[in-house]
MARROKOL-82189 format. One record per residue: residue number from 0; x, y, z of N, C-alpha, C, O in turn. Coordinates in steps of 0.2 Angstrom, whole numbers. Layout:
N
+-----+-------+-------+-------+-------+-------+-------+-------+-------+-------+-------+-------+-------+
!  nr !  n_c1 !  n_c2 !  n_c3 ! ca_c1 ! ca_c2 ! ca_c3 !  c_c1 !  c_c2 !  c_c3 !  o_c1 !  o_c2 !  o_c3 !
+-----+-------+-------+-------+-------+-------+-------+-------+-------+-------+-------+-------+-------+
! NUM !     X !     Y !     Z !     X !     Y !     Z !     X !     Y !     Z !     X !     Y !     Z !
...
+-----+-------+-------+-------+-------+-------+-------+-------+-------+-------+-------+-------+-------+
This chain:
92
+-----+-------+-------+-------+-------+-------+-------+-------+-------+-------+-------+-------+-------+
!  nr !  n_c1 !  n_c2 !  n_c3 ! ca_c1 ! ca_c2 ! ca_c3 !  c_c1 !  c_c2 !  c_c3 !  o_c1 !  o_c2 !  o_c3 !
+-----+-------+-------+-------+-------+-------+-------+-------+-------+-------+-------+-------+-------+
!   0 !   391 !   -62 !    38 !   392 !   -64 !    45 !   391 !   -55 !    50 !   395 !   -51 !    50 !
!   1 !   387 !   -56 !    53 !   384 !   -52 !    57 !   387 !   -54 !    64 !   388 !   -59 !    67 !
!   2 !   391 !   -45 !    66 !   395 !   -45 !    74 !   393 !   -43 !    78 !   395 !   -38 !    76 !
!   3 !   390 !   -43 !    82 !   386 !   -42 !    89 !   390 !   -38 !    95 !   395 !   -42 !    96 !
!   4 !   391 !   -33 !    98 !   396 !   -31 !   103 !   392 !   -32 !   107 !   386 !   -33 !   106 !
!   5 !   395 !   -32 !   114 !   392 !   -34 !   119 !   389 !   -27 !   122 !   385 !   -29 !   127 !
!   6 !   388 !   -22 !   120 !   385 !   -18 !   123 !   378 !   -18 !   120 !   372 !   -17 !   123 !
!   7 !   378 !   -20 !   111 !   372 !   -21 !   111 !   367 !   -25 !   111 !   361 !   -25 !   112 !
!   8 !   372 !   -33 !   112 !   368 !   -36 !   115 !   366 !   -37 !   120 !   362 !   -41 !   121 !
!   9 !   368 !   -31 !   126 !   365 !   -30 !   134 !   359 !   -26 !   132 !   353 !   -27 !   133 !
!  10 !   362 !   -21 !   129 !   354 !   -16 !   127 !   348 !   -18 !   123 !   342 !   -16 !   122 !
!  11 !   352 !   -25 !   121 !   344 !   -28 !   115 !   340 !   -31 !   118 !   334 !   -31 !   117 !
!  12 !   343 !   -36 !   124 !   341 !   -39 !   130 !   336 !   -34 !   136 !   331 !   -35 !   138 !
!  13 !   341 !   -30 !   139 !   335 !   -26 !   141 !   330 !   -22 !   136 !   324 !   -22 !   138 !
!  14 !   330 !   -20 !   132 !   323 !   -20 !   129 !   318 !   -25 !   128 !   312 !   -25 !   127 !
!  15 !   322 !   -30 !   129 !   317 !   -36 !   129 !   313 !   -38 !   137 !   308 !   -41 !   138 !
!  16 !   316 !   -35 !   140 !   313 !   -37 !   150 !   307 !   -34 !   150 !   305 !   -28 !   149 !
!  17 !   304 !   -38 !   153 !   298 !   -37 !   157 !   297 !   -35 !   163 !   303 !   -36 !   165 !
!  18 !   293 !   -33 !   167 !   292 !   -31 !   174 !   287 !   -32 !   175 !   284 !   -31 !   169 !
!  19 !   282 !   -32 !   180 !   277 !   -31 !   182 !   273 !   -24 !   181 !   277 !   -20 !   181 !
!  20 !   268 !   -24 !   180 !   267 !   -17 !   180 !   263 !   -13 !   185 !   258 !   -14 !   188 !
!  21 !   267 !    -8 !   185 !   264 !    -4 !   193 !   261 !    -1 !   193 !   259 !     1 !   198 !
!  22 !   257 !     1 !   186 !   249 !     5 !   185 !   245 !    -3 !   183 !   247 !    -8 !   181 !
!  23 !   237 !    -1 !   187 !   234 !    -5 !   186 !   233 !   -10 !   179 !   231 !   -16 !   178 !
!  24 !   234 !    -2 !   172 !   231 !    -4 !   167 !   240 !    -9 !   165 !   239 !   -14 !   162 !
!  25 !   245 !    -7 !   165 !   250 !   -11 !   161 !   254 !    -2 !   159 !   260 !    -2 !   158 !
!  26 !   250 !     3 !   159 !   253 !     7 !   155 !   261 !    11 !   159 !   263 !    10 !   165 !
!  27 !   264 !    13 !   155 !   270 !    16 !   159 !   268 !    22 !   161 !   264 !    25 !   157 !
!  28 !   272 !    26 !   168 !   273 !    30 !   172 !   281 !    34 !   172 !   286 !    32 !   172 !
!  29 !   278 !    40 !   170 !   286 !    43 !   169 !   287 !    48 !   175 !   291 !    52 !   174 !
!  30 !   283 !    48 !   180 !   286 !    50 !   184 !   292 !    50 !   190 !   291 !    54 !   194 !
!  31 !   295 !    47 !   190 !   303 !    46 !   194 !   306 !    45 !   190 !   312 !    44 !   192 !
!  32 !   306 !    44 !   183 !   311 !    43 !   178 !   316 !    50 !   176 !   320 !    48 !   171 !
!  33 !   318 !    58 !   180 !   322 !    61 !   180 !   329 !    58 !   180 !   333 !    59 !   176 !
!  34 !   328 !    54 !   186 !   335 !    53 !   189 !   337 !    51 !   187 !   342 !    49 !   189 !
!  35 !   336 !    48 !   181 !   340 !    42 !   175 !   346 !    48 !   170 !   352 !    47 !   167 !
!  36 !   341 !    53 !   170 !   347 !    61 !   167 !   352 !    59 !   168 !   355 !    58 !   173 !
!  37 !   356 !    59 !   161 !   362 !    60 !   164 !   365 !    53 !   166 !   371 !    54 !   167 !
!  38 !   363 !    48 !   166 !   366 !    41 !   168 !   368 !    36 !   165 !   363 !    33 !   162 !
!  39 !   375 !    32 !   163 !   376 !    28 !   158 !   369 !    23 !   153 !   365 !    20 !   157 !
!  40 !   369 !    22 !   148 !   366 !    20 !   145 !   367 !    13 !   145 !   373 !    13 !   143 !
!  41 !   365 !     7 !   147 !   368 !     1 !   148 !   359 !    -4 !   152 !   354 !    -2 !   155 !
!  42 !   361 !   -11 !   150 !   356 !   -16 !   152 !   356 !   -15 !   157 !   352 !   -10 !   156 !
!  43 !   357 !   -14 !   164 !   355 !   -15 !   169 !   353 !    -5 !   173 !   352 !    -4 !   179 !
!  44 !   353 !     0 !   167 !   349 !     5 !   168 !   342 !     5 !   166 !   337 !     7 !   168 !
!  45 !   343 !     1 !   159 !   338 !    -1 !   156 !   330 !    -5 !   160 !   324 !    -4 !   160 !
!  46 !   335 !    -9 !   162 !   329 !   -13 !   170 !   328 !   -10 !   173 !   322 !    -9 !   173 !
!  47 !   333 !    -4 !   177 !   331 !    -3 !   182 !   324 !     5 !   179 !   321 !     9 !   184 !
!  48 !   323 !     7 !   171 !   321 !    10 !   172 !   313 !     6 !   167 !   308 !     8 !   163 !
!  49 !   315 !     3 !   168 !   309 !    -4 !   166 !   305 !    -5 !   172 !   299 !    -4 !   171 !
!  50 !   306 !    -5 !   178 !   304 !    -7 !   183 !   301 !    -2 !   186 !   295 !    -2 !   186 !
!  51 !   306 !     6 !   187 !   304 !    13 !   187 !   297 !    12 !   186 !   293 !    10 !   189 !
!  52 !   297 !    14 !   177 !   290 !    16 !   175 !   284 !    10 !   175 !   278 !    11 !   176 !
!  53 !   286 !     5 !   175 !   281 !     0 !   175 !   277 !    -2 !   167 !   272 !    -5 !   165 !
!  54 !   283 !     1 !   164 !   282 !    -1 !   154 !   284 !    -9 !   154 !   287 !   -12 !   159 !
!  55 !   281 !   -10 !   148 !   282 !   -18 !   149 !   287 !   -19 !   143 !   289 !   -25 !   142 !
!  56 !   289 !   -13 !   138 !   295 !   -15 !   133 !   299 !    -7 !   133 !   296 !    -2 !   134 !
!  57 !   305 !    -9 !   132 !   308 !    -3 !   133 !   314 !    -3 !   126 !   318 !    -8 !   125 !
!  58 !   312 !     4 !   122 !   317 !     7 !   116 !   320 !    12 !   116 !   319 !    18 !   118 !
!  59 !   327 !    10 !   114 !   334 !    14 !   114 !   334 !    18 !   108 !   335 !    14 !   104 !
!  60 !   334 !    24 !   107 !   336 !    30 !   104 !   343 !    32 !   103 !   345 !    36 !   107 !
!  61 !   347 !    30 !    99 !   355 !    34 !    99 !   353 !    40 !    94 !   348 !    42 !    91 !
!  62 !   360 !    43 !    96 !   359 !    49 !    92 !   359 !    52 !    85 !   364 !    51 !    82 !
!  63 !   354 !    55 !    83 !   350 !    53 !    73 !   349 !    48 !    74 !   349 !    45 !    69 !
!  64 !   346 !    43 !    78 !   341 !    38 !    76 !   334 !    38 !    74 !   331 !    42 !    78 !
!  65 !   330 !    35 !    69 !   325 !    37 !    66 !   321 !    33 !    73 !   323 !    28 !    76 !
!  66 !   313 !    36 !    74 !   309 !    33 !    78 !   303 !    36 !    76 !   301 !    41 !    74 !
!  67 !   299 !    28 !    75 !   292 !    28 !    74 !   289 !    33 !    80 !   291 !    35 !    86 !
!  68 !   282 !    35 !    76 !   277 !    40 !    82 !   273 !    39 !    82 !   269 !    44 !    83 !
!  69 !   271 !    33 !    83 !   268 !    28 !    85 !   267 !    28 !    94 !   272 !    26 !    97 !
!  70 !   262 !    30 !    96 !   262 !    32 !   103 !   259 !    23 !   106 !   255 !    19 !   103 !
!  71 !   262 !    22 !   110 !   261 !    14 !   114 !   259 !    17 !   123 !   263 !    21 !   125 !
!  72 !   256 !    17 !   125 !   257 !    19 !   133 !   259 !    14 !   138 !   258 !    15 !   144 !
!  73 !   262 !     7 !   136 !   266 !     1 !   138 !   274 !     2 !   138 !   278 !    -2 !   142 !
!  74 !   277 !     7 !   133 !   281 !    10 !   130 !   286 !    13 !   134 !   285 !    19 !   134 !
!  75 !   292 !    11 !   137 !   297 !    18 !   139 !   300 !    18 !   132 !   300 !    13 !   128 !
!  76 !   303 !    24 !   129 !   307 !    29 !   126 !   314 !    30 !   129 !   313 !    36 !   130 !
!  77 !   319 !    30 !   130 !   326 !    31 !   130 !   330 !    33 !   126 !   333 !    29 !   122 !
!  78 !   333 !    41 !   127 !   336 !    43 !   120 !   343 !    43 !   126 !   341 !    45 !   132 !
!  79 !   346 !    43 !   125 !   353 !    44 !   124 !   359 !    48 !   118 !   357 !    48 !   112 !
!  80 !   365 !    52 !   120 !   369 !    54 !   117 !   374 !    50 !   115 !   373 !    44 !   116 !
!  81 !   380 !    53 !   112 !   386 !    49 !   108 !   390 !    47 !   113 !   393 !    42 !   111 !
!  82 !   391 !    50 !   120 !   393 !    47 !   126 !   389 !    43 !   127 !   388 !    44 !   133 !
!  83 !   385 !    39 !   126 !   379 !    36 !   130 !   376 !    37 !   134 !   373 !    32 !   136 !
!  84 !   375 !    44 !   137 !   369 !    45 !   142 !   365 !    47 !   141 !   365 !    52 !   137 !
!  85 !   360 !    44 !   144 !   352 !    47 !   144 !   350 !    53 !   143 !   353 !    57 !   148 !
!  86 !   348 !    55 !   139 !   344 !    62 !   140 !   338 !    62 !   140 !   336 !    68 !   142 !
!  87 !   336 !    58 !   139 !   327 !    58 !   143 !   325 !    51 !   144 !   329 !    47 !   142 !
!  88 !   321 !    50 !   145 !   316 !    44 !   145 !   307 !    46 !   149 !   304 !    47 !   154 !
!  89 !   307 !    45 !   142 !   297 !    45 !   141 !   292 !    39 !   139 !   293 !    35 !   135 !
!  90 !   286 !    40 !   141 !   284 !    35 !   142 !   280 !    37 !   132 !   280 !    42 !   129 !
!  91 !   277 !    29 !   132 !   275 !    31 !   123 !   277 !    28 !   118 !   275 !    29 !   112 !
+-----+-------+-------+-------+-------+-------+-------+-------+-------+-------+-------+-------+-------+
């Protein structure tokens, strides 16, 4: 039986959240994302990141996680460190 922690569940829900696109073609815009660096990774922060970027999907990347290198213009990739602090937020 798998056990899901509340944080894992919250991050998964935030990753699935969608928002109306800010850009005309629904692609991600990273211009206003620097302000999130240093903030705690959470479902609420994930929702705010999606709204600020206009991305359709959110991908979280924790320390040492392997991620594919495929580029998706509608995706936001957010990396965080061991303390769950956001280290970068970029489109793709």
